[in-house]
N, C-alpha and C positions, 0 to 999 in steps of 0.2 A: 781636473778629472771629470768634469761634466761632458767635455769633449771626446772622452775616451767611453763614454758609457753608450751601447747600441740601445735607442729607444724601445726595440723590439722586446727586449729583453725586459724592460720595466713593464710593460703590457702583459708579458708573459706571468713575471711576479705577482702583478695585482691579479690574473686570473687564480694562479694557485693560492693566493691569500684568500681571496672571497670563497673558492671552492675547498680550503683547506685539503687540496688532493691533486697530485699530478695528473692522475687519470681524469679526474674532473676537469681540471684546466686544457688537457689534452683534447677533450669530447668539444669544449666548447669552441676552440680555436680551430680545430677541424686538423690536428697535428698528432704525431705519434708520442707516447708518453717520454719515449727516450729524447724526441726533439725538445719535450718541455724539460727535461731534467739537464740536458746538456745547456739548454740557455739559463736556467737556473745556475748552474755551477757557474758558467761563466761571468754571470751578473755579480755573486759573490766573491768570485777573484778580483773583478773591477773595482768593487767598492770595499774590499779588501774586509766583509763582515760575514758573519755566518747570518743566515736569514730564518733557516729552520731545523727544528731536531726532530728526530723521528721516535716516538713513543708508542709501542703497541700498533705497530703498524698504521699509524696517522702522523700526519705534520703538524707540530706544534712553533706557531712563530715565535721568535725571538724577540726580546724588546726594540731590537734595531728593525727589523720587520716592521712592528707595530709603527714604529715611527715613520720608517718608509711608506707604508701603505697610507697614514694619515695624511702625506704631503701630495701622495697621487690621487686621492679619492677625490677630491674637489677639482684638481685638474682637468682629469679624464672626465668628470662629469660636466664640466662646462665645454670641454672640447668637445665631446657628443652633443651637447645642444646646440652648440656654433655651427658645427657640420649638417647638425638637420635641419637648422634655420638656413643655410645657404642651399641644402638640396632641396627644400621646399620650395625655395625663392626660384628655383629654375622653372618650377611647375604652377606655383600660384604667387601673385603679388605679395609681399609682404614686407614690414619694415616702415620707418618713418622718412616722409617724402615732405622735403623744404621746398615751398612753391611762393613765388611773388607777383602780386598783381596789383593794377592800379588803384587808389582807395575806393571811388565810388564803385566802379567795376565790379572790384573784387568782393566787397561789402553786399552787393546785390545779387551776383551770381555764383561765388565760389562755395559757402557754406553749402549751398543745395547742391551744388555738383557732387561736393566731396561725401555727404551724407548718402547720397545715392548710389556714387562709387563703392563704398563702406559696406553698403547692404549687399553687393557681390561678393567683394575683398576686405572679410573683416579684419585682416592680418595686417593691415595698412593703416597706418598714423598720418597726420598731417600737423605740419608748421605752417602757416601762412603768414606772410609778411606783406604789409599794405604801404604802398610810398609811392614816390614820383620815379621819372624814368631813370633820373641819376641815381638814386639809391638803389634800385632794383639791378639796373646794368652792373654797378659797381659790387653788388653782392654776388650777382652771377661770377663775376670775373675772380671773385676773390675765394668762390668754392663755397660760400656761405649759403645759397640757394641752388638746389638741382637746377631747377629751369623757373621761368618767368614769362606771365604776359606782360607785354609790356607797350604802353601808348605810345606808338611812335610817331604821333603826331609833335609829340615833343622833341622829337630826333631833328628836327631842323636847328634845334640848339647846338652850341659849340660843343658843349660838355659830352654830346654822345655823338659826336662827327665821325669817330673811328668805329665803324660798326664791323670792321673786318675780324676785330677779334671772334664777333659770335656768328653762329647759325640763326639766323631769322627767316621764321614761317609765318606769314600772315595766315591768320586764323578768322577775324572776323571785322566787317567792314563797320563802322559807323559814322554817322554823320555828324560835322561839325556846324554848329549855328551862331548866330548872333542873336542874343535874347535880353530881355529886362523885362520887369514885372508888370502885371496886367496896369496897374497904378500909373507908371511910370509911362506906358504906352498909351494911354488914353490922356495925361494931365500934360504930356511933354511932346509925344509924337504926333499926337492927334491923327494918326492915319497916314502920314506923309514919311513915305519911307524911299525918298528921293534921296540919292548920295549927299548932295550939298545939306539937304536938312537935316540927314544923319549925321552928319561930321560936324553940326553944331552941338551935339548933345554929349551929355559925359560920359566915359568908360571907363569900366574896369579891366584892367592888364594883368596877364602874368607874369610880365617881364617889363624892364625897364625899354629894352629895344622895340616893344609894342609886334613884334614878328607876327603873333597869331591875328592882331588886328589890321595889319597892313595886308597880309595874307588872305583876310574874308574882305577887302575892299578890291583887291587886285582880281581874287576870284569874280567877285559877282558886277564889279564897274570898271573893271579895265584900271585901275588906277596904280599907278608903280608905287607911288609914295604919298604917303598921308600923314598928317600930323593931326591924331584925334587929341580930345582934351581928356588926359586921363586923370583922373581924382583919387583913383586908389589901384596901387601896384602889390601884387600879394604872389604866393606860391604855390596856391593849393588851388584843387577844384573847388574843394568845399568850401573857401573864402570866395571864391568867385560866386558860387551859387548864392552864398548868403548876401552878400552885397547886391545882386541882382534882386533877391526878393525882398531887400531892403530898401529898394527903388532908388540907389544910388547911381543908377546910370545900367548901360549896355555891355553886355562881356561876352566873349568867345566862349563857348563851352561845346562839350558832345551832348548830344540829345539825350545818350543813355543817364547823364549826371543831373538832368533835369525832367526826366521822363514821367515821374509823380507830378510835379509841378504844371507840366504842359498839359496832362491829362485832367488837372483840377482847373486849371484855366488861369492859373495865378503867376504863370511865366508865359509870356509869349515871342516866339521866334520871328523875328523879322523876314518876311517872304520876298525876294526880288522877283521870284519867277524863273530864277536860274537854279539848276540842280545845286545842292547842298554838297560842302568839300565833304571828300569822303576819307574818313581817318582809318588808320589800319591796328588793329589789336594783334601783334603779334606774339606767337612763341619764340623765346630767346635761349638759347642754351649756348656754353662754350664752342667755338667752329670745332675743336678737336676731340669733345667729350665723346665717349662712347656709351650712350644711355644703357643702364641697366634693364633688366626685364620688367621690373616694377615700373621705372620711369616710362619705358615706353608703352606700357600698358594704360596707366595714365595718362600720358600724352593724347593716345589715341582716343580714349573717353571723354577727355576735357574737350579735346577738339569739337566732336560730335555734339557733347551736351550743351558747349558754350553757343554752339551753331544755333541749335534749336531753341534753347531759350531766352534766346536776345532779339530773335525775331519780332 
């Protein structure tokens, strides 16, 4: 039966019931009373139920009409609210945005940017996921995140080898440094930062292949393969930073990850006189994804704001 009913006739019925009048419904719908009467007649034929009776020149709903109106009222109300939201979204950003970011970078910058964004676009809410590159890229791919800022320094790892699935746009450059605690620097390095002396030290590594450490030595000293003495292997920036602060050894981190400690002098970067490795924080979304108006607005805002506050 549902397939045989014209939805327009249900809307006409809704107006008649609300106005308790054919003429009132016709005025609201901007059609003739005759057209309204015809729609009502055909609807009654389709559902095989009488919906109104005439008493003293006015329409009185039947019990069946009361039931039909009770069904239509919440449905049409939600439909109107949803259509209004869609229409507003074309002119003003609105709705939930699901964004991912590296842990330390996200903690340091994203709440500030989100708060600033909401001052302009109060109808937007956020869900922020902090994690490593592997997790964020997987969530973008599965549709759990609308987009993410990803630390592509880690993209040299095998698990993100296939970046062809994604649209990758570099947003921020950040320096990658080798650092240790001030206590370790003065007790163990004693100011000697020659490659041979550094290689006698203890190291903290992100992974068993020690790719980040090897990359640092290759960049700064031209050494293609080194065998550092790794005393701790971890899988997070926080753990590397904590191990560095605990004087366990030297570790490769981004400057942003230890910016407060560098300012305080509790962590010291190893300077070789050569320019530091530059890491890219990139905006990542699915290659074939067409961003919504809200996503486009947020991405543009985030690009500018993050570039500004990360200086």
